[in-house]
Jmol script that loads the backbone (N, CA, C; Angstrom):
load data "model"
ATOM      1  N   MET A   1      88.397  98.640  96.814  1.00  0.00           N
ATOM      2  CA  MET A   1      89.331  97.562  97.071  1.00  0.00           C
ATOM      3  C   MET A   1      90.704  97.958  96.545  1.00  0.00           C
ATOM      4  N   ILE A   2      91.722  97.456  97.218  1.00  0.00           N
ATOM      5  CA  ILE A   2      93.106  97.743  96.847  1.00  0.00           C
ATOM      6  C   ILE A   2      93.758  96.464  96.331  1.00  0.00           C
ATOM      7  N   LEU A   3      94.399  96.547  95.170  1.00  0.00           N
ATOM      8  CA  LEU A   3      95.182  95.438  94.626  1.00  0.00           C
ATOM      9  C   LEU A   3      96.637  95.674  94.988  1.00  0.00           C
ATOM     10  N   ILE A   4      97.274  94.654  95.561  1.00  0.00           N
ATOM     11  CA  ILE A   4      98.688  94.746  95.919  1.00  0.00           C
ATOM     12  C   ILE A   4      99.447  93.710  95.107  1.00  0.00           C
ATOM     13  N   THR A   5     100.302  94.175  94.192  1.00  0.00           N
ATOM     14  CA  THR A   5     101.176  93.259  93.454  1.00  0.00           C
ATOM     15  C   THR A   5     102.425  93.062  94.303  1.00  0.00           C
ATOM     16  N   GLY A   6     103.037  91.896  94.204  1.00  0.00           N
ATOM     17  CA  GLY A   6     104.215  91.626  95.021  1.00  0.00           C
ATOM     18  C   GLY A   6     103.862  91.455  96.486  1.00  0.00           C
ATOM     19  N   ALA A   7     102.649  90.992  96.742  1.00  0.00           N
ATOM     20  CA  ALA A   7     102.168  90.875  98.121  1.00  0.00           C
ATOM     21  C   ALA A   7     102.931  89.825  98.931  1.00  0.00           C
ATOM     22  N   GLY A   8     103.642  88.922  98.262  1.00  0.00           N
ATOM     23  CA  GLY A   8     104.381  87.887  98.983  1.00  0.00           C
ATOM     24  C   GLY A   8     105.761  88.322  99.437  1.00  0.00           C
ATOM     25  N   GLY A   9     106.200  89.488  99.009  1.00  0.00           N
ATOM     26  CA  GLY A   9     107.512  89.987  99.405  1.00  0.00           C
ATOM     27  C   GLY A   9     107.485  90.670 100.764  1.00  0.00           C
ATOM     28  N   PHE A  10     108.641  91.123 101.215  1.00  0.00           N
ATOM     29  CA  PHE A  10     108.763  91.726 102.545  1.00  0.00           C
ATOM     30  C   PHE A  10     107.873  92.960 102.697  1.00  0.00           C
ATOM     31  N   VAL A  11     107.980  93.890 101.778  1.00  0.00           N
ATOM     32  CA  VAL A  11     107.174  95.115 101.850  1.00  0.00           C
ATOM     33  C   VAL A  11     105.702  94.783 101.614  1.00  0.00           C
ATOM     34  N   GLY A  12     105.433  93.897 100.658  1.00  0.00           N
ATOM     35  CA  GLY A  12     104.059  93.518 100.360  1.00  0.00           C
ATOM     36  C   GLY A  12     103.347  92.876 101.536  1.00  0.00           C
ATOM     37  N   ARG A  13     104.013  91.935 102.212  1.00  0.00           N
ATOM     38  CA  ARG A  13     103.404  91.273 103.377  1.00  0.00           C
ATOM     39  C   ARG A  13     103.061  92.283 104.455  1.00  0.00           C
ATOM     40  N   ASN A  14     103.963  93.214 104.713  1.00  0.00           N
ATOM     41  CA  ASN A  14     103.708  94.218 105.748  1.00  0.00           C
ATOM     42  C   ASN A  14     102.596  95.179 105.342  1.00  0.00           C
ATOM     43  N   THR A  15     102.526  95.503 104.057  1.00  0.00           N
ATOM     44  CA  THR A  15     101.452  96.366 103.569  1.00  0.00           C
ATOM     45  C   THR A  15     100.104  95.671 103.735  1.00  0.00           C
ATOM     46  N   VAL A  16     100.034  94.406 103.339  1.00  0.00           N
ATOM     47  CA  VAL A  16      98.805  93.636 103.494  1.00  0.00           C
ATOM     48  C   VAL A  16      98.411  93.565 104.966  1.00  0.00           C
ATOM     49  N   PHE A  17      99.363  93.292 105.843  1.00  0.00           N
ATOM     50  CA  PHE A  17      99.090  93.191 107.271  1.00  0.00           C
ATOM     51  C   PHE A  17      98.471  94.487 107.815  1.00  0.00           C
ATOM     52  N   HIS A  18      99.062  95.615 107.488  1.00  0.00           N
ATOM     53  CA  HIS A  18      98.572  96.887 108.029  1.00  0.00           C
ATOM     54  C   HIS A  18      97.204  97.267 107.453  1.00  0.00           C
ATOM     55  N   LEU A  19      96.978  96.977 106.185  1.00  0.00           N
ATOM     56  CA  LEU A  19      95.675  97.296 105.598  1.00  0.00           C
ATOM     57  C   LEU A  19      94.575  96.417 106.187  1.00  0.00           C
ATOM     58  N   THR A  20      94.825  95.113 106.273  1.00  0.00           N
ATOM     59  CA  THR A  20      93.791  94.213 106.787  1.00  0.00           C
ATOM     60  C   THR A  20      93.585  94.397 108.288  1.00  0.00           C
ATOM     61  N   LYS A  21      94.606  94.825 108.987  1.00  0.00           N
ATOM     62  CA  LYS A  21      94.452  95.124 110.413  1.00  0.00           C
ATOM     63  C   LYS A  21      93.415  96.235 110.606  1.00  0.00           C
ATOM     64  N   ASN A  22      93.335  97.124 109.619  1.00  0.00           N
ATOM     65  CA  ASN A  22      92.353  98.211 109.656  1.00  0.00           C
ATOM     66  C   ASN A  22      91.088  97.859 108.874  1.00  0.00           C
ATOM     67  N   LYS A  23      90.890  96.558 108.631  1.00  0.00           N
ATOM     68  CA  LYS A  23      89.702  96.016 107.977  1.00  0.00           C
ATOM     69  C   LYS A  23      89.471  96.557 106.565  1.00  0.00           C
ATOM     70  N   ILE A  24      90.561  96.846 105.872  1.00  0.00           N
ATOM     71  CA  ILE A  24      90.495  97.270 104.474  1.00  0.00           C
ATOM     72  C   ILE A  24      90.616  96.022 103.609  1.00  0.00           C
ATOM     73  N   HIS A  25      89.699  95.875 102.677  1.00  0.00           N
ATOM     74  CA  HIS A  25      89.700  94.710 101.798  1.00  0.00           C
ATOM     75  C   HIS A  25      90.752  94.886 100.711  1.00  0.00           C
ATOM     76  N   VAL A  26      91.552  93.844 100.525  1.00  0.00           N
ATOM     77  CA  VAL A  26      92.608  93.888  99.520  1.00  0.00           C
ATOM     78  C   VAL A  26      92.527  92.653  98.628  1.00  0.00           C
ATOM     79  N   LYS A  27      93.071  92.796  97.450  1.00  0.00           N
ATOM     80  CA  LYS A  27      93.255  91.697  96.515  1.00  0.00           C
ATOM     81  C   LYS A  27      94.764  91.564  96.381  1.00  0.00           C
ATOM     82  N   THR A  28      95.295  90.377  96.615  1.00  0.00           N
ATOM     83  CA  THR A  28      96.742  90.186  96.562  1.00  0.00           C
ATOM     84  C   THR A  28      97.126  89.411  95.315  1.00  0.00           C
ATOM     85  N   LEU A  29      98.259  89.769  94.762  1.00  0.00           N
ATOM     86  CA  LEU A  29      98.802  89.095  93.593  1.00  0.00           C
ATOM     87  C   LEU A  29     100.154  88.513  93.990  1.00  0.00           C
ATOM     88  N   VAL A  30     100.249  87.185  93.999  1.00  0.00           N
ATOM     89  CA  VAL A  30     101.478  86.508  94.398  1.00  0.00           C
ATOM     90  C   VAL A  30     101.869  85.487  93.336  1.00  0.00           C
ATOM     91  N   ARG A  31     103.126  85.026  93.376  1.00  0.00           N
ATOM     92  CA  ARG A  31     103.618  84.043  92.409  1.00  0.00           C
ATOM     93  C   ARG A  31     103.488  82.612  92.881  1.00  0.00           C
ATOM     94  N   LYS A  32     103.518  82.386  94.190  1.00  0.00           N
ATOM     95  CA  LYS A  32     103.573  81.024  94.712  1.00  0.00           C
ATOM     96  C   LYS A  32     102.477  80.788  95.739  1.00  0.00           C
ATOM     97  N   LYS A  33     102.005  79.554  95.770  1.00  0.00           N
ATOM     98  CA  LYS A  33     100.942  79.195  96.705  1.00  0.00           C
ATOM     99  C   LYS A  33     101.368  79.366  98.161  1.00  0.00           C
ATOM    100  N   ASN A  34     102.644  79.175  98.468  1.00  0.00           N
ATOM    101  CA  ASN A  34     103.094  79.294  99.855  1.00  0.00           C
ATOM    102  C   ASN A  34     103.145  80.752 100.336  1.00  0.00           C
ATOM    103  N   GLN A  35     102.837  81.708  99.449  1.00  0.00           N
ATOM    104  CA  GLN A  35     102.818  83.114  99.835  1.00  0.00           C
ATOM    105  C   GLN A  35     101.409  83.593 100.186  1.00  0.00           C
ATOM    106  N   LEU A  36     100.438  82.674 100.203  1.00  0.00           N
ATOM    107  CA  LEU A  36      99.057  83.062 100.463  1.00  0.00           C
ATOM    108  C   LEU A  36      98.855  83.478 101.912  1.00  0.00           C
ATOM    109  N   PHE A  37      97.833  84.275 102.137  1.00  0.00           N
ATOM    110  CA  PHE A  37      97.526  84.824 103.455  1.00  0.00           C
ATOM    111  C   PHE A  37      96.271  84.167 104.006  1.00  0.00           C
ATOM    112  N   LYS A  38      96.098  84.245 105.313  1.00  0.00           N
ATOM    113  CA  LYS A  38      94.886  83.741 105.952  1.00  0.00           C
ATOM    114  C   LYS A  38      94.193  84.916 106.628  1.00  0.00           C
ATOM    115  N   ASP A  39      93.248  85.516 105.915  1.00  0.00           N
ATOM    116  CA  ASP A  39      92.506  86.649 106.460  1.00  0.00           C
ATOM    117  C   ASP A  39      91.224  86.801 105.657  1.00  0.00           C
ATOM    118  N   GLU A  40      90.143  87.072 106.341  1.00  0.00           N
ATOM    119  CA  GLU A  40      88.850  87.196 105.669  1.00  0.00           C
ATOM    120  C   GLU A  40      88.751  88.429 104.777  1.00  0.00           C
ATOM    121  N   HIS A  41      89.654  89.388 104.930  1.00  0.00           N
ATOM    122  CA  HIS A  41      89.623  90.620 104.149  1.00  0.00           C
ATOM    123  C   HIS A  41      90.482  90.543 102.882  1.00  0.00           C
ATOM    124  N   ILE A  42      90.955  89.351 102.557  1.00  0.00           N
ATOM    125  CA  ILE A  42      91.879  89.213 101.435  1.00  0.00           C
ATOM    126  C   ILE A  42      91.305  88.287 100.368  1.00  0.00           C
ATOM    127  N   GLU A  43      91.255  88.794  99.150  1.00  0.00           N
ATOM    128  CA  GLU A  43      90.957  87.971  97.978  1.00  0.00           C
ATOM    129  C   GLU A  43      92.303  87.667  97.336  1.00  0.00           C
ATOM    130  N   GLN A  44      92.631  86.392  97.169  1.00  0.00           N
ATOM    131  CA  GLN A  44      93.971  86.012  96.747  1.00  0.00           C
ATOM    132  C   GLN A  44      94.004  85.499  95.315  1.00  0.00           C
ATOM    133  N   ILE A  45      95.010  85.934  94.579  1.00  0.00           N
ATOM    134  CA  ILE A  45      95.184  85.525  93.196  1.00  0.00           C
ATOM    135  C   ILE A  45      96.637  85.112  93.006  1.00  0.00           C
ATOM    136  N   ILE A  46      96.841  83.993  92.333  1.00  0.00           N
ATOM    137  CA  ILE A  46      98.201  83.524  92.053  1.00  0.00           C
ATOM    138  C   ILE A  46      98.451  83.643  90.559  1.00  0.00           C
ATOM    139  N   TRP A  47      99.460  84.391  90.193  1.00  0.00           N
ATOM    140  CA  TRP A  47      99.929  84.472  88.807  1.00  0.00           C
ATOM    141  C   TRP A  47     101.405  84.178  88.825  1.00  0.00           C
ATOM    142  N   LYS A  48     101.820  83.201  88.068  1.00  0.00           N
ATOM    143  CA  LYS A  48     103.238  82.858  88.041  1.00  0.00           C
ATOM    144  C   LYS A  48     104.077  83.941  87.371  1.00  0.00           C
ATOM    145  N   ASP A  49     103.506  84.587  86.358  1.00  0.00           N
ATOM    146  CA  ASP A  49     104.253  85.607  85.626  1.00  0.00           C
ATOM    147  C   ASP A  49     103.334  86.778  85.307  1.00  0.00           C
ATOM    148  N   ILE A  50     103.544  87.894  85.965  1.00  0.00           N
ATOM    149  CA  ILE A  50     102.697  89.070  85.762  1.00  0.00           C
ATOM    150  C   ILE A  50     102.797  89.598  84.335  1.00  0.00           C
ATOM    151  N   PHE A  51     103.894  89.296  83.655  1.00  0.00           N
ATOM    152  CA  PHE A  51     104.105  89.804  82.304  1.00  0.00           C
ATOM    153  C   PHE A  51     103.553  88.888  81.214  1.00  0.00           C
ATOM    154  N   ASP A  52     102.918  87.778  81.597  1.00  0.00           N
ATOM    155  CA  ASP A  52     102.323  86.857  80.636  1.00  0.00           C
ATOM    156  C   ASP A  52     101.184  87.564  79.896  1.00  0.00           C
ATOM    157  N   ARG A  53     101.230  87.546  78.590  1.00  0.00           N
ATOM    158  CA  ARG A  53     100.231  88.257  77.773  1.00  0.00           C
ATOM    159  C   ARG A  53      98.848  87.630  77.864  1.00  0.00           C
ATOM    160  N   ASP A  54      98.760  86.410  78.365  1.00  0.00           N
ATOM    161  CA  ASP A  54      97.463  85.740  78.481  1.00  0.00           C
ATOM    162  C   ASP A  54      96.724  86.085  79.772  1.00  0.00           C
ATOM    163  N   ASN A  55      97.332  86.858  80.653  1.00  0.00           N
ATOM    164  CA  ASN A  55      96.672  87.253  81.898  1.00  0.00           C
ATOM    165  C   ASN A  55      95.452  88.119  81.583  1.00  0.00           C
ATOM    166  N   ASN A  56      94.392  87.921  82.336  1.00  0.00           N
ATOM    167  CA  ASN A  56      93.156  88.673  82.139  1.00  0.00           C
ATOM    168  C   ASN A  56      93.127  89.860  83.101  1.00  0.00           C
ATOM    169  N   TRP A  57      93.659  90.990  82.661  1.00  0.00           N
ATOM    170  CA  TRP A  57      93.727  92.184  83.506  1.00  0.00           C
ATOM    171  C   TRP A  57      92.353  92.759  83.807  1.00  0.00           C
ATOM    172  N   ASP A  58      91.407  92.636  82.875  1.00  0.00           N
ATOM    173  CA  ASP A  58      90.058  93.157  83.122  1.00  0.00           C
ATOM    174  C   ASP A  58      89.438  92.472  84.333  1.00  0.00           C
ATOM    175  N   GLU A  59      89.594  91.159  84.389  1.00  0.00           N
ATOM    176  CA  GLU A  59      89.051  90.403  85.517  1.00  0.00           C
ATOM    177  C   GLU A  59      89.796  90.746  86.810  1.00  0.00           C
ATOM    178  N   LEU A  60      91.102  90.848  86.722  1.00  0.00           N
ATOM    179  CA  LEU A  60      91.902  91.143  87.908  1.00  0.00           C
ATOM    180  C   LEU A  60      91.555  92.503  88.497  1.00  0.00           C
ATOM    181  N   LEU A  61      91.331  93.493  87.653  1.00  0.00           N
ATOM    182  CA  LEU A  61      91.094  94.856  88.118  1.00  0.00           C
ATOM    183  C   LEU A  61      89.627  95.160  88.418  1.00  0.00           C
ATOM    184  N   LEU A  62      88.756  94.170  88.285  1.00  0.00           N
ATOM    185  CA  LEU A  62      87.350  94.350  88.584  1.00  0.00           C
ATOM    186  C   LEU A  62      87.171  94.759  90.046  1.00  0.00           C
ATOM    187  N   ASN A  63      86.482  95.841  90.296  1.00  0.00           N
ATOM    188  CA  ASN A  63      86.206  96.390  91.636  1.00  0.00           C
ATOM    189  C   ASN A  63      87.445  96.915  92.345  1.00  0.00           C
ATOM    190  N   VAL A  64      88.549  97.098  91.647  1.00  0.00           N
ATOM    191  CA  VAL A  64      89.770  97.639  92.249  1.00  0.00           C
ATOM    192  C   VAL A  64      89.783  99.152  92.067  1.00  0.00           C
ATOM    193  N   ASP A  65      90.011  99.874  93.175  1.00  0.00           N
ATOM    194  CA  ASP A  65      90.078 101.332  93.142  1.00  0.00           C
ATOM    195  C   ASP A  65      91.515 101.835  93.114  1.00  0.00           C
ATOM    196  N   ILE A  66      92.404 101.079  93.756  1.00  0.00           N
ATOM    197  CA  ILE A  66      93.804 101.501  93.913  1.00  0.00           C
ATOM    198  C   ILE A  66      94.703 100.298  93.664  1.00  0.00           C
ATOM    199  N   VAL A  67      95.827 100.525  92.968  1.00  0.00           N
ATOM    200  CA  VAL A  67      96.842  99.487  92.785  1.00  0.00           C
ATOM    201  C   VAL A  67      98.118  99.948  93.486  1.00  0.00           C
ATOM    202  N   ILE A  68      98.632  99.107  94.370  1.00  0.00           N
ATOM    203  CA  ILE A  68      99.932  99.347  94.992  1.00  0.00           C
ATOM    204  C   ILE A  68     100.882  98.329  94.374  1.00  0.00           C
ATOM    205  N   HIS A  69     101.771  98.817  93.519  1.00  0.00           N
ATOM    206  CA  HIS A  69     102.642  97.940  92.740  1.00  0.00           C
ATOM    207  C   HIS A  69     103.979  97.766  93.466  1.00  0.00           C
ATOM    208  N   LEU A  70     104.208  96.580  94.014  1.00  0.00           N
ATOM    209  CA  LEU A  70     105.395  96.319  94.825  1.00  0.00           C
ATOM    210  C   LEU A  70     106.272  95.211  94.245  1.00  0.00           C
ATOM    211  N   ILE A  71     106.027  94.819  93.013  1.00  0.00           N
ATOM    212  CA  ILE A  71     106.872  93.782  92.404  1.00  0.00           C
ATOM    213  C   ILE A  71     108.243  94.401  92.118  1.00  0.00           C
ATOM    214  N   ALA A  72     109.268  93.650  92.479  1.00  0.00           N
ATOM    215  CA  ALA A  72     110.638  94.113  92.226  1.00  0.00           C
ATOM    216  C   ALA A  72     111.487  92.927  91.810  1.00  0.00           C
ATOM    217  N   LYS A  73     112.447  93.184  90.973  1.00  0.00           N
ATOM    218  CA  LYS A  73     113.389  92.145  90.595  1.00  0.00           C
ATOM    219  C   LYS A  73     114.517  92.178  91.623  1.00  0.00           C
ATOM    220  N   THR A  74     114.668  91.069  92.336  1.00  0.00           N
ATOM    221  CA  THR A  74     115.688  90.985  93.377  1.00  0.00           C
ATOM    222  C   THR A  74     116.501  89.716  93.192  1.00  0.00           C
ATOM    223  N   HIS A  75     117.604  89.643  93.876  1.00  0.00           N
ATOM    224  CA  HIS A  75     118.459  88.453  93.879  1.00  0.00           C
ATOM    225  C   HIS A  75     118.823  88.020  92.465  1.00  0.00           C
ATOM    226  N   ASP A  76     119.294  88.960  91.677  1.00  0.00           N
ATOM    227  CA  ASP A  76     119.620  88.679  90.294  1.00  0.00           C
ATOM    228  C   ASP A  76     120.893  87.878  90.164  1.00  0.00           C
TER     229      ASP A  76
END
end "model"
wireframe off; spacefill off
backbone 0.3
color backbone group
């Protein structure tokens, strides 16, 4: 399984689209509920702040083989 951080952004959405189009199972990490996807190949997780020390990384990375990190600070 592939974990995609920043899946709600422009590059992230397109990455998710191309992977799921090829029936690759992904886990997405997004900040807002309105960024969720509708696809049977996607396990969705919402974290408001990836840098929060209380996040459970062990649980998040369970069964993950690859991480594609696409979080970026934009519109500063």
